[in-house]
Residue frames as qw, qx, qy, qz and C-alpha x, y, z in Angstrom:
[[0.268, -0.849, -0.112, -0.441, 10.14, 5.11, -12.19],
 [0.427, 0.180, -0.558, 0.688, 12.02, 6.42, -9.19],
 [0.498, -0.713, -0.409, -0.275, 10.23, 6.89, -5.85],
 [0.175, 0.299, -0.559, 0.753, 11.13, 8.88, -2.72],
 [0.547, -0.482, -0.668, -0.148, 9.20, 7.37, 0.17],
 [0.194, -0.706, 0.203, -0.650, 8.49, 9.82, 2.93],
 [0.103, 0.231, -0.833, 0.492, 9.35, 8.79, 6.47],
 [0.516, 0.025, 0.437, -0.737, 5.64, 8.81, 7.54],
 [0.781, 0.289, -0.317, -0.454, 4.80, 6.46, 4.63],
 [0.781, -0.425, 0.441, -0.123, 7.28, 3.82, 6.08],
 [0.141, -0.536, 0.793, 0.255, 9.76, 1.24, 5.27],
 [0.588, 0.213, 0.772, -0.112, 7.34, -1.45, 4.36],
 [0.528, 0.779, 0.186, -0.282, 6.20, 0.58, 1.39],
 [0.142, 0.792, -0.552, -0.221, 9.73, 1.30, 0.20],
 [0.365, -0.286, 0.877, 0.128, 10.66, -2.39, 0.49],
 [0.632, 0.449, 0.625, -0.088, 7.54, -3.47, -1.54],
 [0.445, 0.852, -0.114, -0.252, 8.35, -0.87, -4.30],
 [0.028, -0.669, 0.705, 0.234, 11.90, -2.25, -4.52],
 [0.527, -0.010, 0.847, -0.070, 10.56, -5.69, -4.77],
 [0.598, 0.669, 0.396, -0.194, 8.52, -4.56, -7.75],
 [0.711, 0.276, 0.261, 0.592, 11.68, -3.36, -9.41],
 [0.128, 0.936, 0.149, 0.292, 11.55, 0.29, -8.71],
 [0.440, 0.266, -0.344, 0.785, 14.41, 2.59, -7.69],
 [0.514, -0.749, -0.402, -0.119, 13.60, 3.79, -4.07],
 [0.244, 0.325, -0.505, 0.761, 15.01, 6.30, -1.73],
 [0.540, -0.624, -0.561, -0.062, 13.39, 5.73, 1.74],
 [0.059, -0.727, 0.260, -0.633, 13.55, 8.75, 4.18],
 [0.819, -0.529, 0.097, -0.199, 12.90, 6.35, 7.08],
 [0.948, -0.124, 0.039, 0.290, 16.02, 4.32, 6.17],
 [0.670, 0.335, 0.091, 0.656, 18.23, 6.83, 4.71],
 [0.140, 0.417, -0.037, 0.897, 17.35, 10.36, 6.02],
 [0.398, -0.622, -0.671, 0.063, 15.41, 9.91, 9.11],
 [0.300, -0.685, -0.317, 0.584, 14.33, 13.15, 10.64],
 [0.217, 0.129, 0.374, 0.892, 14.75, 15.16, 7.36],
 [0.223, 0.504, 0.379, -0.743, 12.33, 18.11, 7.22],
 [0.585, 0.640, 0.487, -0.106, 9.64, 18.65, 4.58],
 [0.217, 0.909, -0.216, -0.283, 11.84, 21.36, 2.91],
 [0.284, -0.502, 0.790, 0.206, 14.83, 18.94, 2.65],
 [0.560, 0.228, 0.796, -0.010, 12.47, 16.20, 1.23],
 [0.545, 0.745, 0.360, -0.134, 10.82, 18.24, -1.43],
 [0.133, 0.869, -0.411, -0.241, 14.08, 19.81, -2.53],
 [0.358, -0.307, 0.860, 0.194, 15.83, 16.39, -2.73],
 [0.608, 0.405, 0.683, 0.007, 12.91, 14.80, -4.74],
 [0.479, 0.860, 0.070, -0.160, 12.92, 17.59, -7.22],
 [0.017, -0.786, 0.569, 0.239, 16.82, 17.92, -7.53],
 [0.274, -0.294, 0.907, 0.125, 17.20, 14.16, -8.01],
 [0.374, 0.157, -0.635, -0.657, 14.14, 13.39, -10.05],
 [0.014, -0.133, -0.959, 0.252, 12.15, 11.38, -7.61],
 [0.452, -0.467, -0.467, -0.599, 8.29, 10.99, -7.39],
 [0.151, -0.279, 0.630, -0.709, 7.40, 11.72, -3.84],
 [0.574, -0.379, -0.682, -0.248, 5.08, 9.26, -1.96],
 [0.076, 0.125, -0.579, 0.802, 3.79, 10.60, 1.25],
 [0.301, -0.674, -0.670, -0.084, 0.65, 10.73, 3.60],
 [0.251, -0.518, -0.279, 0.769, 1.72, 14.35, 4.86],
 [0.293, 0.798, 0.508, 0.143, -0.63, 16.92, 3.40],
 [0.238, -0.813, 0.088, 0.524, 1.73, 19.61, 4.19],
 [0.443, -0.117, 0.592, 0.663, 3.35, 18.84, 0.77],
 [0.266, 0.718, 0.573, 0.291, 0.25, 20.15, -0.97],
 [0.126, -0.965, -0.088, 0.213, 0.93, 23.51, 0.72],
 [0.537, -0.488, 0.435, 0.533, 4.53, 23.33, -0.36],
 [0.351, 0.190, 0.661, 0.635, 3.77, 22.92, -3.99],
 [0.107, 0.701, 0.604, 0.363, 0.67, 25.00, -4.25],
 [0.192, -0.973, -0.127, 0.017, 1.23, 28.00, -1.90],
 [0.442, -0.729, 0.314, 0.417, 5.03, 28.05, -1.61],
 [0.536, 0.760, -0.265, -0.256, 5.58, 27.17, -5.32],
 [0.431, -0.493, 0.732, 0.187, 7.97, 24.30, -4.98],
 [0.597, 0.383, -0.517, -0.479, 8.73, 22.37, -8.12],
 [0.684, -0.181, 0.680, -0.193, 8.28, 18.57, -8.29],
 [0.252, 0.249, -0.807, -0.472, 8.52, 15.62, -10.62],
 [0.631, -0.268, -0.606, -0.403, 5.42, 14.08, -9.03],
 [0.208, -0.258, 0.669, -0.665, 3.74, 13.71, -5.76],
 [0.540, -0.297, -0.750, -0.238, 1.48, 10.78, -4.53],
 [0.280, -0.338, 0.443, -0.782, -0.47, 12.00, -1.60],
 [0.381, -0.190, -0.903, -0.053, -1.96, 9.09, 0.35],
 [0.381, -0.233, 0.281, -0.849, -5.17, 10.23, 2.19],
 [0.551, -0.136, -0.813, -0.127, -6.16, 6.91, 3.83],
 [0.636, -0.581, 0.141, -0.488, -8.35, 6.30, 6.90],
 [0.960, -0.226, 0.145, 0.080, -6.44, 2.95, 7.29],
 [0.200, 0.871, -0.448, -0.004, -2.79, 3.77, 7.41],
 [0.831, -0.279, 0.468, 0.111, -1.52, 0.30, 7.95],
 [0.139, -0.489, 0.681, 0.528, 1.48, -0.64, 5.60],
 [0.382, 0.229, 0.879, 0.172, -0.74, -3.50, 4.05],
 [0.355, 0.783, 0.485, -0.160, -3.39, -0.91, 2.86],
 [0.035, 0.827, -0.294, -0.478, -0.78, 1.55, 1.54],
 [0.208, -0.293, 0.822, 0.442, 0.76, -1.15, -0.56],
 [0.362, 0.477, 0.799, 0.066, -2.67, -2.45, -1.84],
 [0.205, 0.878, 0.239, -0.359, -3.54, 1.14, -2.79],
 [0.083, -0.704, 0.516, 0.480, -0.24, 1.70, -4.53],
 [0.361, -0.011, 0.874, 0.326, -0.38, -1.51, -6.31],
 [0.343, 0.707, 0.613, -0.086, -3.91, -0.43, -7.72],
 [0.122, 0.911, -0.048, -0.390, -2.59, 3.06, -8.59],
 [0.186, -0.548, 0.656, 0.484, 0.46, 1.82, -10.37],
 [0.448, 0.227, 0.850, 0.157, -1.52, -0.67, -12.35],
 [0.294, 0.788, 0.541, 0.003, -4.10, 1.79, -13.57],
 [0.064, 0.996, 0.057, -0.033, -2.05, 5.15, -13.73],
 [0.755, -0.313, 0.178, 0.548, 1.65, 4.42, -13.88],
 [0.441, 0.399, 0.359, 0.719, 2.07, 6.33, -17.33],
 [0.061, -0.845, -0.269, -0.457, 0.29, 9.45, -15.78],
 [0.643, -0.676, -0.247, 0.261, 2.20, 9.82, -12.51],
 [0.585, -0.005, 0.036, 0.810, 5.26, 11.65, -13.63],
 [0.102, 0.201, 0.110, 0.968, 4.95, 15.45, -13.03],
 [0.442, -0.538, -0.438, -0.568, 1.47, 15.17, -11.37],
 [0.202, -0.195, 0.645, -0.711, 0.20, 15.78, -7.93],
 [0.562, -0.211, -0.674, -0.430, -2.19, 12.83, -7.19],
 [0.430, -0.280, 0.559, -0.652, -4.36, 12.40, -4.13],
 [0.547, -0.020, -0.806, -0.223, -5.27, 8.83, -3.49],
 [0.556, -0.256, 0.454, -0.647, -7.96, 7.52, -1.07],
 [0.385, -0.010, 0.921, -0.057, -9.45, 4.14, -0.51],
 [0.543, 0.560, 0.587, -0.217, -12.22, 5.06, -2.97],
 [0.545, 0.807, 0.224, 0.042, -10.45, 7.13, -5.64],
 [0.578, -0.089, 0.220, 0.781, -7.70, 8.96, -7.52],
 [0.159, 0.957, 0.213, -0.114, -7.65, 12.58, -8.10],
 [0.596, 0.183, 0.131, 0.771, -5.10, 14.23, -10.31],
 [0.120, -0.781, -0.321, 0.521, -4.94, 17.78, -8.92],
 [0.445, 0.883, 0.105, 0.107, -4.93, 20.82, -11.27],
 [0.676, 0.146, -0.013, 0.722, -1.56, 22.03, -12.51],
 [0.216, -0.737, -0.131, 0.627, -0.37, 25.52, -11.59]]
């Protein structure tokens, strides 16, 4: 799988994903300051699954109709890098095969696959 890690999600998450053998584009490292529109278009055009903690991407997809290859929205009360990594580790272990093409909302207590349009 290929992941585009949003700037707000951070470089530590991108580094960890690379260490797990995934192909990663880090907005923080490679396109700092890119706006949401640029990010969602890049992710779709290049076949990335977007990982973000910016809920505006839900609006981009469900209200504005942007296409995507998958979005993982981290809705965490503890936004430290270690927490994000632990949650992603669990998500990938349990649901890796279901992530492509899905809008997934992840909290400390659960995973919800949003309805498709």
